[in-house]
C-alpha positions as CSV (number, residue, x, y, z in Angstrom):
1,M,-30.1,2.5,-28.6
2,T,-33.2,2.6,-26.4
3,G,-36.9,2.9,-26.9
4,S,-39.5,3.1,-24.2
5,K,-38.3,0.0,-22.3
6,K,-36.1,0.3,-19.3
7,Q,-32.3,-0.1,-19.8
8,L,-29.6,-1.6,-17.6
9,V,-26.0,-0.6,-18.4
10,L,-23.1,-2.7,-17.0
11,V,-19.8,-1.0,-17.2
12,G,-17.1,-3.7,-17.1
13,G,-17.3,-7.5,-17.3
14,G,-15.3,-8.1,-14.1
15,H,-15.7,-10.6,-11.3
16,A,-18.7,-8.8,-9.6
17,H,-20.7,-8.8,-12.8
18,L,-20.2,-12.4,-13.8
19,L,-23.5,-13.7,-12.4
20,T,-25.4,-10.8,-13.9
21,L,-23.8,-11.4,-17.3
22,A,-24.7,-15.1,-17.1
23,R,-28.3,-14.2,-16.4
24,I,-28.9,-11.4,-18.8
25,S,-31.8,-13.3,-20.3
26,R,-33.6,-12.8,-17.0
27,F,-33.6,-9.1,-17.5
28,V,-34.6,-9.5,-21.2
29,R,-37.6,-11.6,-20.2
30,H,-38.7,-8.7,-18.0
31,G,-38.6,-6.4,-21.1
32,I,-35.4,-4.7,-19.9
33,G,-32.6,-3.9,-22.4
34,V,-29.1,-4.7,-21.4
35,I,-25.9,-2.9,-22.7
36,V,-22.5,-4.0,-21.5
37,I,-19.6,-1.7,-22.0
38,G,-16.0,-2.9,-21.9
39,P,-12.6,-2.0,-23.3
40,S,-12.0,-5.5,-24.5
41,E,-14.2,-8.4,-25.7
42,Y,-12.6,-10.6,-23.0
43,H,-12.3,-10.4,-19.3
44,Y,-9.2,-12.0,-17.8
45,Y,-9.3,-13.6,-14.3
46,S,-6.6,-11.8,-12.3
47,G,-6.1,-14.7,-9.9
48,M,-4.6,-16.7,-12.7
49,G,-2.7,-13.9,-14.3
50,P,0.7,-14.7,-12.7
51,G,0.3,-18.3,-13.7
52,M,-0.4,-17.2,-17.3
53,L,2.8,-15.1,-17.2
54,G,4.8,-18.1,-16.0
55,G,3.4,-20.4,-18.7
56,T,1.2,-22.6,-16.4
57,Y,-1.9,-21.4,-18.2
58,A,-2.6,-20.3,-21.8
59,P,-4.4,-17.0,-22.2
60,G,-7.6,-18.7,-23.4
61,Q,-7.8,-20.7,-20.1
62,I,-8.0,-17.6,-17.9
63,R,-10.5,-15.4,-19.8
64,F,-14.2,-15.0,-20.2
65,D,-15.7,-14.2,-23.6
66,T,-17.7,-11.2,-22.6
67,R,-19.1,-10.3,-26.0
68,R,-20.3,-13.8,-26.6
69,T,-21.9,-14.2,-23.2
70,V,-23.7,-10.9,-23.6
71,A,-25.0,-11.8,-27.1
72,M,-26.2,-15.2,-26.0
73,G,-28.2,-13.6,-23.2
74,G,-29.9,-11.2,-25.6
75,G,-27.9,-8.1,-24.6
76,V,-25.7,-5.7,-26.6
77,F,-21.9,-5.4,-26.1
78,V,-20.3,-2.0,-26.8
79,K,-16.5,-1.9,-27.0
80,G,-15.3,1.3,-25.4
81,K,-14.1,3.0,-22.3
82,V,-16.3,5.0,-20.0
83,A,-14.8,8.3,-19.2
84,G,-17.5,9.8,-17.0
85,V,-21.1,9.7,-15.7
86,D,-23.8,12.3,-15.9
87,P,-26.1,11.2,-13.0
88,A,-28.5,14.1,-13.6
89,A,-29.1,13.1,-17.2
90,K,-28.7,9.4,-16.3
91,A,-26.1,8.7,-19.0
92,V,-22.6,7.3,-19.1
93,I,-20.1,9.1,-21.3
94,L,-17.6,7.1,-23.4
95,S,-14.1,8.4,-24.2
96,S,-15.3,8.8,-27.8
97,G,-17.9,11.3,-26.5
98,E,-20.8,9.0,-27.1
99,R,-23.5,9.1,-24.4
100,I,-25.4,6.0,-23.4
101,P,-28.5,6.5,-21.3
102,Y,-29.5,4.2,-18.5
103,D,-32.3,3.6,-16.0
104,V,-29.9,1.6,-13.8
105,V,-26.1,1.4,-14.2
106,S,-23.6,-0.8,-12.4
107,F,-19.8,-0.3,-12.4
108,N,-17.2,-3.1,-12.2
109,V,-14.2,-1.4,-13.7
110,G,-11.6,-2.8,-11.4
111,S,-8.5,-0.9,-10.3
112,Q,-5.3,0.4,-11.7
113,V,-1.6,0.6,-10.9
114,S,-0.3,4.2,-10.5
115,Q,2.3,5.1,-13.1
116,K,3.3,8.4,-11.6
117,I,6.9,7.3,-11.1
118,V,7.4,6.2,-14.7
119,Q,9.3,8.6,-17.0
120,P,7.5,9.6,-20.2
121,G,8.4,7.3,-23.0
122,A,10.0,4.6,-20.8
123,R,10.2,1.2,-22.5
124,D,9.8,-2.3,-21.1
125,V,7.8,-1.1,-18.1
126,F,4.7,-3.2,-17.3
127,P,2.1,-2.6,-14.6
128,V,0.6,-5.8,-13.2
129,K,-2.8,-4.7,-14.3
130,P,-4.5,-5.0,-16.8
131,I,-3.8,-8.7,-17.1
132,E,-3.5,-8.4,-20.9
133,G,-0.2,-6.5,-20.3
134,L,1.3,-9.6,-18.8
135,M,1.0,-11.3,-22.1
136,A,3.1,-8.7,-23.7
137,A,5.6,-8.9,-20.8
138,R,5.8,-12.6,-21.2
139,D,6.7,-12.3,-24.9
140,R,9.3,-9.6,-24.1
141,I,11.0,-11.7,-21.3
142,L,11.2,-14.7,-23.6
143,A,12.9,-12.6,-26.3
144,L,15.4,-11.2,-23.8
145,A,16.1,-14.7,-22.4
146,R,17.1,-16.0,-25.8
147,D,20.1,-13.5,-26.0
148,K,21.2,-12.9,-22.4
149,R,20.6,-13.4,-18.7
150,P,17.6,-11.1,-18.2
151,V,17.5,-8.7,-15.2
152,I,13.9,-8.1,-14.0
153,G,13.1,-5.4,-11.5
154,I,9.8,-5.3,-9.5
155,A,8.6,-2.1,-7.9
156,G,6.4,-2.9,-4.9
157,G,6.2,-5.5,-2.3
158,G,2.7,-6.9,-2.0
159,P,1.3,-10.3,-3.1
160,S,1.4,-9.4,-6.8
161,A,5.2,-8.7,-6.5
162,A,5.8,-12.1,-5.0
163,E,3.7,-13.9,-7.6
164,I,5.3,-12.1,-10.5
165,A,8.8,-12.8,-9.2
166,G,8.2,-16.5,-8.8
167,N,6.5,-16.9,-12.1
168,V,9.0,-14.9,-14.1
169,R,11.7,-17.3,-12.9
170,H,9.6,-20.3,-13.8
171,L,9.0,-18.8,-17.3
172,V,12.7,-18.3,-18.1
173,R,13.8,-21.6,-16.7
174,N,11.2,-23.5,-18.6
175,S,12.2,-21.8,-21.8
176,G,15.8,-23.0,-21.4
177,G,17.1,-19.5,-20.8
178,R,19.8,-18.6,-18.3
179,E,18.7,-18.1,-14.7
180,P,17.3,-14.6,-14.5
181,R,18.3,-12.0,-11.9
182,I,15.1,-10.8,-10.2
183,Y,15.0,-8.2,-7.5
184,I,12.0,-6.7,-5.6
185,V,12.0,-3.2,-4.1
186,P,9.1,-3.4,-1.7
187,G,9.3,-0.2,0.3
188,S,9.6,-0.5,4.0
189,R,8.7,-4.1,4.3
190,F,7.9,-7.0,2.0
191,L,4.2,-8.3,2.3
192,A,3.7,-5.8,5.1
193,R,0.0,-6.7,5.5
194,Y,0.6,-10.4,6.1
195,P,1.5,-12.2,9.3
196,G,5.2,-12.6,10.1
197,R,5.1,-16.3,9.6
198,V,3.7,-15.9,6.1
199,R,6.2,-13.2,5.1
200,A,9.0,-15.4,6.3
201,R,7.9,-18.4,4.3
202,V,7.3,-16.5,1.1
203,Q,10.5,-14.5,1.4
204,G,12.4,-17.8,2.1
205,A,10.8,-19.5,-0.9
206,L,11.9,-16.6,-3.2
207,T,15.4,-16.0,-1.9
208,A,16.2,-19.7,-1.9
209,R,15.7,-19.5,-5.7
210,G,18.1,-16.6,-6.0
211,M,15.7,-13.7,-5.9
212,E,16.6,-10.5,-4.0
213,I,14.3,-8.6,-1.8
214,M,15.5,-5.1,-0.9
215,E,13.5,-4.1,2.2
216,G,13.8,-0.6,3.4
217,R,14.2,0.9,-0.1
218,R,11.5,2.6,-2.2
219,V,11.4,3.2,-5.9
220,R,11.5,6.9,-6.7
221,E,11.6,6.8,-10.5
222,V,11.3,4.2,-13.3
223,G,12.7,4.6,-16.8
224,S,14.1,2.6,-19.7
225,G,16.8,0.3,-18.4
226,G,16.3,0.7,-14.7
227,M,14.9,2.4,-11.6
228,V,16.1,5.1,-9.2
229,L,15.7,4.4,-5.5
230,D,14.8,6.9,-2.7
231,N,18.5,7.1,-1.7
232,G,19.5,8.0,-5.3
233,H,21.0,4.7,-6.1
234,R,20.2,3.4,-9.6
235,L,19.4,-0.2,-10.3
236,S,19.7,-1.5,-13.9
237,A,16.9,-3.8,-15.3
238,D,16.0,-5.0,-18.7
239,L,12.3,-5.1,-17.8
240,I,10.4,-3.6,-14.9
241,F,7.0,-4.6,-13.4
242,L,5.0,-2.0,-11.4
243,A,3.3,-3.7,-8.4
244,Q,3.0,-0.9,-5.9
245,G,-0.7,-1.5,-5.1
246,V,-3.9,-0.6,-6.9
247,T,-6.4,2.3,-6.8
248,P,-9.9,2.6,-8.2
249,S,-10.6,4.6,-11.4
250,S,-10.8,8.4,-11.0
251,L,-13.9,8.6,-13.1
252,F,-16.3,8.7,-10.1
253,R,-14.5,11.7,-8.5
254,K,-14.3,13.5,-11.8
255,S,-18.0,12.9,-12.4
256,G,-18.9,14.5,-9.0
257,L,-20.0,11.2,-7.4
258,A,-19.4,10.6,-3.7
259,T,-16.2,8.5,-3.2
260,G,-14.3,7.0,-0.4
261,P,-10.7,7.9,0.7
262,D,-9.4,5.7,-2.1
263,Q,-11.5,7.4,-4.8
264,G,-13.7,4.3,-5.1
265,L,-17.4,4.8,-5.6
266,L,-19.0,5.2,-2.2
267,V,-21.7,2.6,-1.8
268,N,-24.2,1.6,0.9
269,P,-24.9,-1.9,2.1
270,C,-27.0,-2.6,-1.0
271,L,-23.9,-1.7,-3.2
272,Q,-25.7,1.4,-4.3
273,S,-24.3,4.9,-4.6
274,V,-25.0,6.8,-1.5
275,D,-26.1,9.8,-3.6
276,Y,-27.8,8.2,-6.6
277,P,-30.0,5.1,-6.0
278,D,-29.8,4.0,-9.7
279,I,-26.0,3.7,-9.7
280,F,-24.5,0.5,-8.3
281,G,-21.0,-1.0,-8.2
282,G,-18.8,-3.9,-7.1
283,G,-15.3,-5.1,-6.9
284,D,-12.1,-3.0,-6.6
285,C,-13.8,0.2,-8.0
286,I,-16.0,0.7,-5.0
287,H,-15.6,1.8,-1.4
288,F,-18.0,-0.1,0.9
289,R,-19.2,2.5,3.4
290,E,-19.8,0.0,6.2
291,Q,-16.2,-1.2,6.3
292,P,-13.1,-0.9,4.1
293,L,-12.5,-4.0,2.0
294,D,-9.2,-5.4,0.7
295,K,-8.7,-5.1,-3.0
296,V,-9.0,-8.9,-3.6
297,G,-11.2,-10.8,-6.0
298,V,-13.0,-12.8,-3.3
299,Y,-15.2,-9.8,-2.3
300,A,-16.2,-9.2,-5.9
301,V,-17.2,-12.9,-6.2
302,R,-19.2,-12.6,-3.0
303,Q,-21.0,-9.5,-4.4
304,N,-22.2,-11.4,-7.5
305,P,-25.6,-12.6,-6.1
306,V,-26.3,-9.3,-4.4
307,L,-25.6,-7.2,-7.4
308,F,-27.7,-9.5,-9.7
309,H,-30.7,-9.4,-7.3
310,N,-30.5,-5.7,-6.6
311,L,-30.1,-4.6,-10.2
312,L,-33.1,-6.6,-11.2
313,A,-35.0,-5.5,-8.1
314,R,-34.3,-1.8,-8.8
315,L,-35.7,-2.1,-12.3
316,T,-38.8,-4.2,-11.3
317,G,-39.7,-2.5,-8.0
318,D,-38.8,-5.3,-5.7
319,A,-36.9,-5.0,-2.4
320,L,-33.1,-4.7,-2.3
321,I,-30.9,-6.9,-0.2
322,S,-27.7,-6.1,1.7
323,F,-24.2,-7.4,1.1
324,D,-22.4,-9.2,3.9
325,P,-18.7,-9.3,3.3
326,G,-18.4,-12.4,5.4
327,G,-15.5,-13.5,7.5
328,D,-11.8,-14.1,6.8
329,Y,-11.1,-15.3,3.3
330,L,-8.8,-17.9,1.8
331,S,-5.7,-16.4,0.3
332,I,-3.3,-18.5,-1.8
333,L,-0.3,-17.0,-3.6
334,N,1.1,-18.7,-6.7
335,L,4.9,-18.6,-6.3
336,G,5.8,-20.3,-9.5
337,S,7.3,-23.8,-10.2
338,G,4.2,-25.4,-8.7
339,R,4.6,-23.9,-5.3
340,G,2.1,-21.8,-3.3
341,M,1.5,-20.1,0.0
342,L,-2.0,-20.6,1.6
343,K,-3.4,-18.5,4.4
344,K,-6.9,-18.8,6.1
345,G,-7.2,-17.3,9.5
346,R,-4.3,-18.8,11.6
347,L,-3.9,-21.7,9.1
348,T,-0.9,-21.5,6.8
349,L,0.4,-24.0,4.3
350,S,3.3,-23.6,1.8
351,G,4.7,-25.7,-1.0
352,P,3.2,-27.9,-3.8
353,L,-0.1,-28.7,-2.0
354,A,-0.9,-25.1,-1.5
355,F,-0.5,-24.5,-5.3
356,R,-2.6,-27.6,-6.2
357,I,-5.5,-26.3,-4.0
358,K,-5.3,-22.9,-5.7
359,D,-5.1,-24.5,-9.1
360,F,-8.2,-26.6,-8.4
361,I,-10.2,-23.7,-7.1
362,D,-9.3,-21.4,-10.0
363,R,-10.0,-24.0,-12.7
364,R,-13.4,-24.8,-11.1
365,F,-14.3,-21.1,-11.0
366,M,-13.3,-20.6,-14.7
367,K,-15.2,-23.8,-15.7
368,R,-18.4,-22.6,-13.9
369,F,-18.6,-19.2,-15.7
370,Q,-17.0,-20.2,-19.0
371,A,-19.9,-22.6,-19.3
372,F,-22.3,-19.7,-19.9
373,Q,-20.5,-18.6,-23.1
374,R,-21.0,-21.9,-24.8
375,S,-24.1,-22.7,-26.9
């Protein structure tokens, strides 16, 4: 795939790579070849995933056409999954066994939900990531709702669990189905990392609409038709979501690269591997050495200009710049039925206005980057 010119390889078309994808032509003008590797031609914006599940957004409204963006910029898109890195030979290794050489490589492969508690062959079990899986879950829920009152179980108690619960109810009610039974098994405490006033408002908003939150219980095992709790009690469910938190890909550890406690690629302030200066990364798949970062999209978005600058600088010999995570970030949960929960510092806001703010911000973000895939 390469001649004598330098080559940049981007693994993943996620949030931290969006600006670089939009400016591929800048690399091409410098005589640099660009290859983008991804498991899908599209990248879905996770912040709007629960809204897509609930029917507020169509799938096309929450995705970026990665292949088209790459082609318009003069790069090459390769559909595939990276299984490893050979830093000595400077090549990434696809699951097919193909090796793609690089001069500089950047990873934005996101994170994944552990499925260790899922029995082999279990049916109707959906992790909250990847977002594409939520489309299949939506279709299955609608099919169930045509014939019965669906029972939906959610393993985990973070923000994803709250958003999934509220949007599943919205989906079923809007379809004309019977009121679903939805229960959340969060572990010790629901929304444990949020302030008490936020937890209370979100919990109140969900339970007021008939949803159950079983604090103090943890899911031990998930199988077809239900889940087993840590006390041995079995809960029946027609469909189960896995929302117990996310972890980075294990490909960095398996490739012998330095990683943080969460297995994320360990990077310095320039978002550069601490061991190999030609390896970069951003988003959920990295561990920022200077301070641990929450697995939220806002940090990936903030990393965009730094990654773009540093990837080009590394290839052209210019100076790198450092990433500043910034201060507290705005967090808004989509709780379904046009309701939200907003938090920024000590400010909190719940109800329809919070959702409208989130909807405006999300649509503006999509409009900005979708513009680069149009001719």
